[in-house]
C-alpha positions in Angstrom: 8.4 5.5 -19.1 9.6 2.0 -17.9 10.0 3.4 -14.5 6.4 4.7 -14.4 5.0 1.4 -15.7 6.9 -0.5 -13.0 5.8 1.9 -10.3 2.1 1.5 -11.5 2.6 -2.2 -11.4 3.8 -2.0 -7.8 0.8 0.0 -6.9 -1.4 -2.7 -8.5 0.3 -5.4 -6.4 -0.4 -3.3 -3.3 -4.1 -3.1 -4.1 -4.4 -6.8 -4.5 -2.4 -7.4 -1.3 -4.8 -5.1 0.5 -7.8 -6.9 -0.9 -6.4 -10.3 0.0 -5.4 -9.1 3.6 -8.9 -7.8 4.2 -11.0 -10.4 2.7 -8.9 -13.5 3.2 -7.1 -12.9 6.5 -8.7 -10.0 8.6 -12.2 -11.1 7.5 -14.1 -8.0 8.8 -17.2 -6.6 7.1 -15.7 -3.1 6.8 -13.5 -4.5 3.9 -16.8 -5.0 1.9 -18.1 -1.5 1.9 -17.5 -1.2 -1.9 -19.2 -4.4 -2.6 -22.7 -4.6 -3.9 -25.3 -4.3 -1.0 -26.5 -7.9 -1.4 -23.0 -9.1 -1.0 -22.5 -6.9 2.1 -25.7 -8.3 3.6 -24.7 -11.9 2.9 -21.1 -11.7 4.2 -20.7 -13.0 7.8 -17.6 -12.1 9.6 -15.6 -15.2 10.1 -13.2 -16.5 12.7 -9.4 -16.6 12.0 -8.6 -19.0 9.2 -5.6 -20.0 11.2 -3.9 -18.8 14.4 -2.5 -15.3 13.8 -4.4 -14.7 10.5 -5.7 -11.4 11.8 -2.3 -10.2 12.9 -0.8 -11.3 9.6 -3.6 -9.6 7.7 -3.1 -6.3 9.4 0.7 -6.6 8.8 0.1 -7.3 5.0 -2.5 -4.5 4.9 0.1 -2.0 6.3 2.7 -3.3 3.8 0.0 -2.9 1.0 -0.4 0.7 1.9 3.3 1.2 1.6 3.1 -0.3 -1.9 0.3 2.1 -2.8 1.9 5.2 -1.5 5.6 4.4 -2.0 5.5 4.4 -5.8 4.1 7.9 -5.9 7.0 9.0 -3.6 9.6 7.1 -5.6 8.1 8.5 -8.8 8.4 12.0 -7.5 12.0 11.5 -6.2 13.0 10.0 -9.6 11.4 12.8 -11.5 13.0 15.5 -9.3 16.4 13.8 -9.9 15.6 13.6 -13.6 14.7 17.2 -13.8 11.0 16.7 -14.7 8.8 19.6 -15.4 5.1 19.9 -14.5 3.8 18.1 -17.6 6.2 15.2 -17.1 5.2 14.8 -13.5 1.5 15.2 -14.4 1.8 12.5 -17.1 3.6 10.1 -14.7 1.2 10.4 -11.9 -1.9 10.4 -14.3 -0.6 7.2 -15.9 -0.1 5.6 -12.5 -3.5 6.6 -11.2 -5.4 5.7 -14.3 -3.5 2.4 -14.6 -4.6 1.6 -11.0 -8.1 2.4 -11.9 -8.1 0.2 -15.0 -6.6 -2.6 -12.9 -9.5 -2.1 -10.4 -12.1 -2.3 -13.0 -10.8 -5.1 -15.2 -9.1 -7.3 -12.6 -11.1 -6.7 -9.5 -14.6 -6.1 -10.8 -14.7 -7.9 -14.1 -12.6 -10.9 -13.2 -12.4 -11.4 -9.4 -15.9 -10.3 -8.6 -17.9 -11.4 -11.7 -15.9 -14.4 -13.1 -13.7 -16.1 -10.6 -14.2 -18.0 -7.4 -12.0 -15.6 -5.4 -14.7 -14.3 -3.0 -16.7 -17.5 -2.7 -13.4 -19.3 -1.7 -13.4 -17.1 1.5 -17.1 -16.5 1.8 -19.1 -19.4 0.2 -22.5 -17.7 1.2 -21.9 -15.1 -1.6 -21.6 -17.5 -4.5 -25.1 -17.3 -5.7 -25.0 -13.6 -5.6 -22.0 -13.2 -7.8 -21.8 -13.2 -11.6 -21.4 -11.1 -14.8 -24.6 -9.2 -14.0 -22.6 -7.3 -11.2 -20.1 -5.8 -13.6 -20.6 -2.0 -13.6 -22.6 -1.9 -10.3 -20.2 0.8 -9.1 -19.7 2.8 -12.3 -20.5 6.1 -10.5 -17.6 5.6 -8.1 -15.3 4.6 -10.9 -16.3 7.7 -12.9 -15.6 9.9 -9.9 -12.2 8.4 -9.5 -11.3 8.6 -13.2 -12.4 12.3 -13.2 -10.6 13.1 -9.9 -7.4 11.5 -11.0 -6.2 14.4 -13.2 -6.9 16.8 -10.3 -4.8 14.7 -8.0 -2.1 14.2 -10.5 -1.9 18.0 -11.1 -1.7 18.7 -7.4 1.1 16.0 -7.0 2.9 17.5 -10.1 2.6 21.0 -8.7 4.1 19.9 -5.3 6.9 18.1 -7.1 7.8 21.2 -9.1 8.0 23.3 -5.9 10.6 20.8 -4.3 
C-alpha cells in the first residue's frame, strides 16, 4: 500500500509541475482550456518571463508527463513482480487515479483557483474573476473522470494480468 501511495503522490507532483510549466513558463492560452470561460477570455498570452522560459517550460512539461505516466508503469511492474491478481491491480490503479482526481479537485480547484493568488501572480488580469464562487464550475468534467476511472483501472489491471 505504501508503494501505491508514493506512486500516487508522484503523479500529483507531475500534475502540479505540468500546471506550473504551462501557466508560469510557457504562458499559452491553450493551457487554460479547462478554466472557466471568463478566465479564458481575460487571459492574455504573455511574453517570456525570462530568456529561455518557454524552453524550460516545455522541458518541465515533458518531465511532468513522465511523472504522470511513469508511476502507472512502475505500479504495473511492481505488481507483476509481486504476483498481483486482477483485483490487486485494479485497487492500485483505482486508488492512484481517484487520488489524482481528489488532488485536482481539492488542491487545484478549491485552493489554487478559488483561494490562493497562484493564477493572479502570473496573470494579474484574472484576479477580479477568481474566488470561492468558482468552486465546482467544472463538476461535470470531474464526475466524468471519477466515473471513467474504474473503467481505466480495470483495463490497466486486465493488461497487467496478461503480462
